[in-house]
N, C-alpha and C positions, 0 to 999 in steps of 0.2 A: 320558096318558102321552105325554111331551112329544114329540110330533113323529114318532117312528117308528113304522110299522105294520109288524106281523108276523104271520107264521102260525106254530101252535104246532103240529108234527111227531108230537110226542112227552111224556108228563108222566106221570110217577111220582112217589113218594118219593126216590127216588133222582140221576134225571134227568130233563132235561128236553132236548130239543131243537126249533129253530125254524128257521124258512126266509129266510135273510138277504136283505135285497133289497142291491142293489149300490150303492156310494157312500155305504154305513155303513161307522166303525169298528166292528170285532168288539169290542173291548176299550178300556178308557181308561187311559191313564196318570196324566199331574197336571193336564191340560188341562180345559177349563168343557164341552168341545163334548159334546153328546148322542151315547153310542154305545149299541153291542146291548145289550152287559151289563148297563148302568146302566138302559135301558128294561126289561130281562128282570125286573131286580130289582125296580124299583117293580110290575111287575105281578103279581108274588109275592106283594111287602107287602100290596096291595089287595085281591088275591082270597083270601089268607088271613087277614088282618087282623093281620099279625105287626109288633108294637113292636119299635122297634130297628133294628139293620142285619141283611139278609137275608143270609145264606149262596150263594155261587154261584163254582163252582169253574171256572177257564180249563182245560179239559184240550187245546185246539188252538184256531187261529185261522183266517180267510179274508181274504185283502186286502181295500182298501175296497172296489176296483171289481169284487169276485169276490160273486156271487150262490150261494146254495145250503144245502144241509144244514150247522149248526153245532149241534154239540153241547156242554151244557155239565151239570156237576154240582150236585146240591141238598145234598150232604152231604161232610166231607172225606173219609170211606172211600170214597167212591164216586169222588170227584176224585183220589184218588191210587191206585185200580185203573183207572181209564180212564185217566189219563197214561201208566200203565206200558204198557197195550197201546197207547198212538201212538209210545212211545220204543222197543217191541220188534219195530214194524211189524206187529203182531194185526190191526190195521183196516184194513177195507178201502175203499178210495176210489175212486170214480167221477168222472169230470169231462166233462162235455159242453164242447167247447171248437168257436168258429167260427174258422177262421182266414184270412189273407188269402193266395191263390195256389190252384189246384189239386194236390193233394195227390195223387201218381201210384200209390203202392204203397196197395194195401187195407189192410194192416197193418204193423207194423213195430215196432222197440223202438230208444229211443235212448236211449244211455249219452253222460255227460259230466262235468266235474268243475268245480265253482261254487265263485265267492268269493265272500265279501260284502264290499262295499264300504261300512263303515256312516257314513263324510263324507258321500259322496254320496245313499245311499238305493237304492243300486243292487247287482245281481248281476251277477257276469261267468264268462263260461266261462274257464277258466285251463287248463295242462296239468296232470298227474297228479301233479309233483313238487314243483309250486307252494307256496310256505308258505301254510297254512289253505285248500290244495283240499281237496272234498269231492264224493264220487261221486253223480251222481244218475241215476236210473235208471230210464225211465217204459215203457211199453206202449201202442199208439193202436191204433183200428181206424176205417177211415173208414167212415162212414154214408152221407155224400152228398156228391156235388162238384155246386154252379152257381153262374153269373154271375162267376167268377172268385175261390169263397168255399169253403172245405171246413166239412164237420161231421164233427167227431173224437170219438169217445169214447175217452178218455185214463185208464189206470189207472195211477197212479203209484208203484213200488215203493219208494221215499224221499223222505221228507218234508223238501225244502230250502224255506229263503225262495226266494218267484218262481220253484221249480224249472218249472213248466209254463211260463210266459211266457217265461224266459230259453232254454230249451232248442228250444221250438218256434220261435222268431225267430231263434235261432242256427243253424236248419236251414232257414232258407227260408221258415219260415213264421210270422209275429208273428199274437199274438191280435186281431182285430178290434179297434179302438179302442184297444188299448194304446199309445198312445205313446211310454210311457217306455221301450220295446224296438223301435222302429221301426216301429210300425203307419202306412199313409195315413189308415184311414177313422178318424173321430170319432163315440164311441156316447156322449152323455150323461155321467152319473157313472161309467156302468159299463165294462164291456171285455166281449166275448164268451168268458167263461169260467164256468161254472157248475159247483158241487159238485152234483152230480144224485144220487148216493147213497151213504151210510155205514153198514157194517157191524161192529158191533161185540159183545162179548159182554156182556151187563147184567153190572154192578157186585156184583151183589148174588145173582141167582140163575143165573149164568152160562150162560144161552139165548143164541144169537146172534138180533141185532135187526136189521132193514135198514129204514132209512128213506130216502123220497124226498121230494125237492123240483119241483116243477113248474117250468119256466121262467118266467122274468119274462115279463110283457106285452109289453114290448117287445121281447124276440125274433121273436115272432109277427107283429108288424107289420114288423119292419127284415127278418127272415129267413124269410119265411113261406114262399119257393119251395124255399129248400134244405131247410127242416124237410119240406114237404110231399112232398121228393125223397125224405125219410129215413122218410118216413112214418109221422111225428110226430104 
């Protein structure tokens, strides 16, 4: 499997979820760069000795520098049903974010309006009346503060491109290592944002499934004191 190592969190005939490493693209477009979906297809092809192309449905994505739970569908029916859950806001997502600065409030809600600049590959905070503006809403809980950094548990209510990265930076706390949105520190190929948990309804049995992904090893080195403060 050409270069990408990943942990399988869940697998059956309908769904497959992995723990995405930071610095890896979730899905491919036209480029030749190895991507996680290609690596997962190779895994399925080899495990089940499948001839020809392997179907893998893309139902959501994580930004390249973000790690954590990534869910795929193994059939077109499952893909359609899971994608609908994401569109309808039925999927519960929990992120862990290490941000620069000490967040004063123990909990809060951020509401902003975002607009995507496709030419620059960035998202900006705009006025609600601006053309292309889309509401972005998230809730956060502060887990720990140490050494000028804060560990937040974030639950986005909407699913906008770069939403957590833009909103947290706009409110004075850029995600650690996220130079695109104003972070001072660097963090290799990743940033301090991890998709910790995902809860969805199984597309066939309709039972709730919650998947969690452990933080990358690099977190336990760089943020050891902060994570200990939050008792991880």
